[in-house]
C-alpha positions as CSV (number, residue, x, y, z in Angstrom):
1,M,108.6,81.0,95.9
2,K,105.5,82.3,94.3
3,I,105.7,84.6,91.1
4,R,104.2,87.8,91.5
5,F,103.4,89.4,88.3
6,Q,103.0,93.5,87.6
7,A,101.0,94.8,84.7
8,D,102.6,97.5,82.3
9,A,99.9,100.6,82.2
10,D,99.8,99.9,78.5
11,L,99.3,96.2,79.0
12,N,95.7,95.3,77.8
13,Q,93.3,95.0,81.1
14,I,91.1,92.4,79.2
15,I,94.8,90.1,79.9
16,L,95.1,90.9,83.7
17,L,91.3,90.0,84.3
18,A,91.2,87.2,82.6
19,T,94.1,85.6,84.0
20,V,93.1,86.5,87.8
21,R,89.6,85.1,86.5
22,H,90.9,82.0,85.4
23,E,93.1,81.7,88.3
24,P,93.1,83.9,91.4
25,A,95.6,82.8,93.0
26,I,97.9,84.0,90.5
27,D,99.4,88.4,92.1
28,F,99.1,90.0,89.6
29,Q,99.1,93.8,90.0
30,T,97.1,96.6,88.1
31,A,99.3,99.7,86.4
32,M,96.9,102.0,88.8
33,A,97.1,99.6,91.6
34,A,100.8,100.2,91.3
35,G,100.7,104.2,90.4
36,L,102.5,103.7,87.3
37,A,100.5,106.4,85.2
38,N,103.5,108.7,83.5
39,L,106.4,107.3,85.1
40,N,109.1,106.3,82.5
41,D,109.9,102.8,81.2
42,E,113.1,102.6,84.2
43,E,111.3,104.2,86.9
44,V,108.2,101.2,86.1
45,L,111.2,98.3,86.0
46,A,112.6,99.9,89.3
47,K,109.1,99.6,91.0
48,A,108.3,96.5,89.9
49,A,111.8,95.3,91.4
50,R,111.2,96.8,94.2
51,E,108.0,94.9,95.0
52,G,109.4,91.9,93.8
53,R,107.2,91.9,90.7
54,A,107.9,90.7,87.0
55,L,106.2,93.1,84.8
56,V,104.2,92.2,81.9
57,T,104.0,94.5,79.0
58,H,103.3,94.9,75.0
59,D,105.9,97.3,75.1
60,W,108.4,95.3,72.7
61,R,110.1,98.1,71.3
62,T,111.5,100.3,74.3
63,M,111.1,97.7,77.5
64,P,113.8,95.3,76.1
65,R,116.8,97.7,76.0
66,H,115.6,99.2,79.0
67,F,115.0,95.9,81.0
68,S,118.6,95.3,79.3
69,E,120.5,98.0,80.9
70,F,118.5,97.8,84.1
71,I,120.0,94.2,85.0
72,T,123.2,95.4,84.7
73,T,123.3,97.0,87.9
74,E,119.8,95.8,89.3
75,M,118.2,92.3,90.1
76,S,114.2,91.7,88.6
77,P,112.4,88.8,89.0
78,G,112.0,89.5,85.0
79,L,110.1,90.6,82.2
80,L,107.5,89.2,80.1
81,I,106.3,91.1,76.6
82,I,103.0,90.3,75.2
83,P,102.3,90.7,71.6
């Protein structure tokens, strides 16, 4: 199974663009393409999970707690936090 990624709205676009440029086969959707603007953490996690995507974010302050709560009731491909 191929891992698919979803960029959070706070993810530095240089990281996303450089990743896709280096490896074009990676399925890495932008926050804009997913319509994540103005969604809260729980909504972002739910949208990524529904689409079978691991969320990639810089949000190390609140996202780990929200992800921990989310996976108690929902399935998710994962969360990657980039410092």
